[in-house]
C-alpha positions as a printed NumPy array, in Angstrom:
array([[ -3.192, -61.98 , -26.396],
       [ -0.557, -59.192, -25.815],
       [ -0.539, -56.285, -27.833],
       [  2.527, -55.45 , -30.125],
       [  4.515, -52.343, -29.685],
       [  2.781, -49.466, -31.732],
       [  3.786, -45.863, -32.128],
       [  2.175, -43.299, -29.335],
       [ -0.283, -41.267, -32.031],
       [ -3.102, -39.075, -30.99 ],
       [ -5.636, -42.175, -31.536],
       [ -3.611, -43.934, -28.818],
       [ -3.97 , -43.368, -25.248],
       [ -1.169, -42.643, -22.454],
       [ -1.573, -44.441, -19.647],
       [ -0.658, -43.243, -16.059],
       [ -1.017, -45.927, -13.404],
       [ -0.708, -45.534,  -9.549],
       [ -1.136, -47.473,  -6.577],
       [ -2.513, -44.516,  -4.65 ],
       [ -6.209, -43.71 ,  -4.352],
       [ -7.617, -40.632,  -6.422],
       [ -9.421, -38.561,  -4.   ],
       [-10.086, -34.877,  -3.109],
       [ -7.281, -35.293,  -0.549],
       [ -4.414, -37.141,  -2.017],
       [ -0.682, -38.288,  -0.677],
       [  2.616, -36.988,  -2.658],
       [  2.568, -39.752,  -5.44 ],
       [ -1.227, -39.386,  -6.283],
       [ -0.706, -35.39 ,  -6.665],
       [  2.577, -36.094,  -8.893],
       [  0.739, -38.84 , -10.892],
       [ -2.158, -36.417, -11.753],
       [  0.19 , -33.513, -12.68 ],
       [  2.116, -35.644, -14.955],
       [ -1.157, -36.71 , -16.512],
       [ -2.214, -33.063, -17.033],
       [  0.971, -32.166, -18.356],
       [  0.991, -35.26 , -20.888],
       [ -2.803, -34.12 , -21.989],
       [ -1.911, -30.643, -22.826],
       [  0.947, -32.312, -24.966],
       [ -2.06 , -33.255, -27.477],
       [ -2.493, -36.88 , -26.193],
       [ -5.277, -38.527, -24.637],
       [ -4.553, -39.463, -21.225],
       [ -6.031, -41.709, -18.737],
       [ -4.938, -42.065, -15.088],
       [ -5.774, -44.973, -13.274],
       [ -5.448, -45.952,  -9.605],
       [ -5.439, -49.629,  -8.345],
       [ -6.867, -48.456,  -5.203],
       [ -9.82 , -46.223,  -5.844],
       [-10.916, -43.112,  -7.366],
       [-13.547, -40.643,  -6.14 ],
       [-12.909, -37.446,  -8.132],
       [-12.945, -36.302, -11.594],
       [-10.734, -33.797, -13.403],
       [-11.432, -31.311, -16.576],
       [ -8.045, -32.381, -18.46 ],
       [ -7.675, -36.109, -17.501],
       [ -9.805, -38.959, -17.308],
       [ -9.515, -40.664, -14.113],
       [-10.605, -44.233, -13.23 ],
       [-10.097, -47.   , -10.721],
       [ -9.371, -50.564, -11.978],
       [ -7.604, -53.436, -10.874],
       [ -7.475, -55.163, -14.063],
       [ -5.375, -52.962, -16.477],
       [ -6.058, -54.656, -19.559],
       [ -8.879, -52.773, -21.044],
       [ -6.994, -49.737, -20.429],
       [ -3.69 , -50.862, -21.581],
       [ -5.36 , -52.339, -25.088],
       [ -5.688, -48.53 , -26.214],
       [ -2.289, -47.258, -24.806],
       [  0.382, -46.504, -26.77 ],
       [  2.847, -45.861, -23.753],
       [  2.467, -46.631, -19.843],
       [  3.75 , -44.579, -17.076],
       [  3.761, -45.969, -13.759],
       [  5.009, -45.519, -10.034],
       [  5.265, -47.043,  -6.769],
       [  5.385, -51.093,  -7.116],
       [  2.704, -50.971,  -9.829],
       [  4.919, -53.722, -11.363],
       [  4.967, -55.884,  -8.243],
       [  1.001, -55.595,  -8.305],
       [  0.736, -56.424, -11.905],
       [  4.046, -58.316, -13.008],
       [  2.555, -59.181, -16.291],
       [  2.9  , -55.6  , -17.261],
       [  6.627, -56.17 , -17.697],
       [  6.166, -58.762, -20.73 ],
       [  3.622, -56.167, -22.698],
       [  5.536, -54.765, -25.398],
       [  4.762, -51.07 , -24.881],
       [  6.914, -48.34 , -24.012],
       [  7.268, -48.404, -20.286],
       [  8.172, -45.135, -18.211],
       [  9.126, -45.787, -14.546],
       [  8.561, -42.695, -12.207],
       [ 11.082, -43.282,  -9.751],
       [ 10.907, -40.054,  -7.948],
       [ 10.455, -41.994,  -4.36 ],
       [ 13.498, -43.894,  -3.551],
       [ 10.998, -46.39 ,  -1.377],
       [ 14.002, -48.46 ,  -0.377],
       [ 15.848, -45.385,   1.665],
       [ 12.209, -44.484,   2.994],
       [ 11.969, -47.646,   4.452],
       [ 15.313, -47.369,   6.398],
       [ 13.52 , -45.245,   8.701],
       [  9.888, -45.95 ,   8.142],
       [ 10.577, -49.991,   9.21 ],
       [ 12.853, -49.056,  12.097],
       [ 10.249, -49.971,  14.696],
       [  9.065, -53.296,  13.122],
       [ 12.011, -55.201,  14.659],
       [ 15.315, -55.878,  12.862],
       [ 14.322, -59.266,  10.824],
       [ 11.246, -57.56 ,   9.243],
       [ 12.918, -54.203,   8.646],
       [ 15.689, -56.082,   6.681],
       [ 12.995, -58.228,   4.709],
       [ 11.233, -54.817,   3.875],
       [ 14.297, -53.11 ,   2.63 ],
       [ 14.923, -56.069,   0.589],
       [ 11.655, -56.394,  -0.974],
       [ 12.06 , -52.879,  -1.965],
       [ 15.127, -53.104,  -3.631],
       [ 13.891, -56.297,  -5.668],
       [ 10.803, -54.177,  -6.751],
       [ 13.043, -51.195,  -7.94 ],
       [ 15.238, -53.928,  -9.662],
       [ 12.337, -55.361, -11.604],
       [ 11.053, -51.762, -12.663],
       [ 14.778, -50.499, -13.742],
       [ 15.504, -53.897, -15.413],
       [ 12.484, -53.24 , -17.617],
       [ 12.035, -49.243, -17.911],
       [ 12.354, -47.744, -21.382],
       [ 12.939, -44.437, -19.46 ],
       [ 13.216, -43.74 , -15.804],
       [ 12.088, -40.156, -14.189],
       [ 13.908, -38.866, -11.225],
       [ 12.815, -35.77 ,  -9.281],
       [ 16.324, -34.014,  -9.114],
       [ 19.792, -34.259, -10.606],
       [ 21.179, -35.762,  -7.343],
       [ 18.458, -38.517,  -7.504],
       [ 19.248, -38.92 , -11.467],
       [ 22.81 , -39.844, -10.164],
       [ 21.19 , -42.571,  -7.708],
       [ 19.185, -44.066, -10.143],
       [ 22.264, -44.202, -12.922],
       [ 24.157, -46.195, -10.396],
       [ 21.462, -48.622, -10.056],
       [ 20.887, -48.834, -13.677],
       [ 24.706, -49.544, -14.088],
       [ 24.73 , -52.266, -11.511],
       [ 21.636, -53.898, -13.53 ],
       [ 23.661, -53.834, -16.473],
       [ 21.669, -51.305, -18.219],
       [ 24.326, -49.01 , -18.919],
       [ 26.27 , -50.91 , -21.525],
       [ 27.725, -50.399, -24.815],
       [ 24.226, -50.193, -26.578],
       [ 22.828, -47.583, -24.17 ],
       [ 25.983, -45.657, -24.149],
       [ 26.745, -45.418, -27.903],
       [ 22.936, -44.501, -28.742],
       [ 23.085, -41.831, -26.073],
       [ 26.39 , -40.862, -24.163],
       [ 24.834, -38.347, -21.785],
       [ 22.183, -41.134, -21.098],
       [ 19.223, -38.293, -21.35 ],
       [ 16.905, -40.976, -23.136],
       [ 17.575, -43.402, -20.239],
       [ 16.884, -41.169, -17.021],
       [ 15.273, -37.878, -17.356],
       [ 14.801, -35.251, -14.345],
       [ 10.998, -34.133, -13.822],
       [ 10.878, -32.056, -10.759],
       [  7.873, -33.297,  -8.139],
       [  5.135, -31.377,  -9.987],
       [  2.766, -28.369,  -9.022],
       [  0.171, -26.841, -11.269],
       [  1.606, -24.031, -13.637],
       [ -0.384, -21.147, -12.247],
       [  0.559, -18.968,  -9.645],
       [ -0.962, -19.344,  -6.335],
       [ -3.941, -17.419,  -5.822],
       [ -5.614, -16.008,  -2.543],
       [ -8.998, -17.46 ,  -2.079],
       [-12.075, -15.571,  -0.921],
       [-12.068, -16.88 ,   2.572],
       [ -9.152, -17.583,   4.997],
       [ -8.192, -21.201,   5.522],
       [ -5.65 , -20.992,   8.446],
       [ -5.57 , -17.644,  10.206],
       [ -8.639, -16.925,  12.372],
       [-10.125, -20.278,  11.319],
       [ -7.84 , -22.855,  12.723],
       [ -8.059, -23.429,  16.548],
       [ -5.06 , -21.521,  18.238],
       [ -4.251, -19.613,  15.186],
       [ -5.098, -15.824,  15.066],
       [ -5.522, -13.488,  12.183],
       [ -2.29 , -11.639,  13.444],
       [ -0.165, -14.491,  13.7  ],
       [  3.013, -15.727,  11.735],
       [  2.896, -19.038,  10.201],
       [  5.321, -21.934,   9.588],
       [  3.814, -24.062,   7.198],
       [  4.628, -27.831,   7.01 ],
       [  3.733, -28.896,   3.69 ],
       [  3.231, -32.678,   4.031],
       [  2.501, -35.168,   6.698],
       [  4.321, -35.986,  10.127],
       [  6.728, -38.99 ,   8.915],
       [  9.8  , -40.187,  11.374],
       [ 11.938, -39.916,   8.534],
       [ 11.421, -36.367,   7.928],
       [ 12.207, -35.443,  11.585],
       [  9.4  , -33.128,  12.802],
       [ 10.389, -33.123,  16.355],
       [ 13.425, -31.115,  15.488],
       [ 11.149, -28.372,  13.978],
       [  8.693, -28.496,  16.919],
       [ 11.791, -28.024,  19.276],
       [ 13.044, -25.281,  17.326],
       [  9.774, -23.404,  17.325],
       [  9.377, -24.106,  20.875],
       [ 12.851, -22.228,  21.445],
       [ 11.4  , -19.452,  19.442],
       [  8.186, -18.916,  21.416],
       [  9.899, -16.072,  23.811],
       [ 11.096, -13.978,  21.108],
       [  8.335, -14.582,  18.843],
       [  4.869, -15.001,  20.525],
       [  2.885, -14.872,  17.365],
       [  4.714, -17.779,  15.697],
       [  2.798, -20.717,  14.9  ],
       [  3.567, -23.891,  13.248],
       [  1.118, -25.713,  11.227],
       [  1.193, -29.282,   9.848],
       [ -1.202, -29.574,   6.734],
       [ -1.444, -33.483,   7.142],
       [ -1.202, -35.78 ,  10.371],
       [ -2.028, -38.899,   8.64 ],
       [ -1.943, -40.4  ,   5.266],
       [ -4.972, -39.26 ,   3.017],
       [ -5.354, -42.357,   1.538],
       [ -5.711, -44.427,   4.735],
       [ -9.566, -43.906,   4.686],
       [-11.891, -45.597,   2.305],
       [-12.332, -44.252,  -1.414],
       [-15.306, -44.817,  -3.555]])
């Protein structure tokens, strides 16, 4: 039996669902999901963040869990926020009469244009088609879509228009369509960065001395971000800036290993 639509009240949980594992080291989607859940928790509603892959961490502000069967958590939910291809993995969620927020900060159909380039043309085309189908499924159902920037919001408005979601009903209700697509930047903790008691890069990382100047690449090394151009540029600067060091914070997806 599927739950009927009920208003979100302090007694009903806001459920956030991610495909990504929740661990001490997390990829961007999991980081964003956790920060969104924390912000929602500070609004006064109970929040649960569920990973479909695994969970090996806790959080003082948000209930974290791992579940492949979302039904027990959904029974307590007054609204659901999901990201990635959760609807593809849990297609029955489309039929549940609960407000559904789609976090579309990652236009993964465009990402795959580069990521799948080495898989052969037939496979690459199939992957991109599957991504478009996944996005169609999400945007056709979403009560609210989250974009990470105004430019990205324009992308999703065009996609929604192609799906017929921008129509006399949605337009007359809200000509600016602000209740259909909202901009929510990527998400970092509210507090200002604070220096820890011990250095973590200078004088610690092999090849990085205490007096070196650092350029920090804040993510993984992926083809579609073109790290090669940056590496070449730093190499050309080496003669003029001998203390310049380029540091990559990640060289592999943090969710690639096992998660408890």
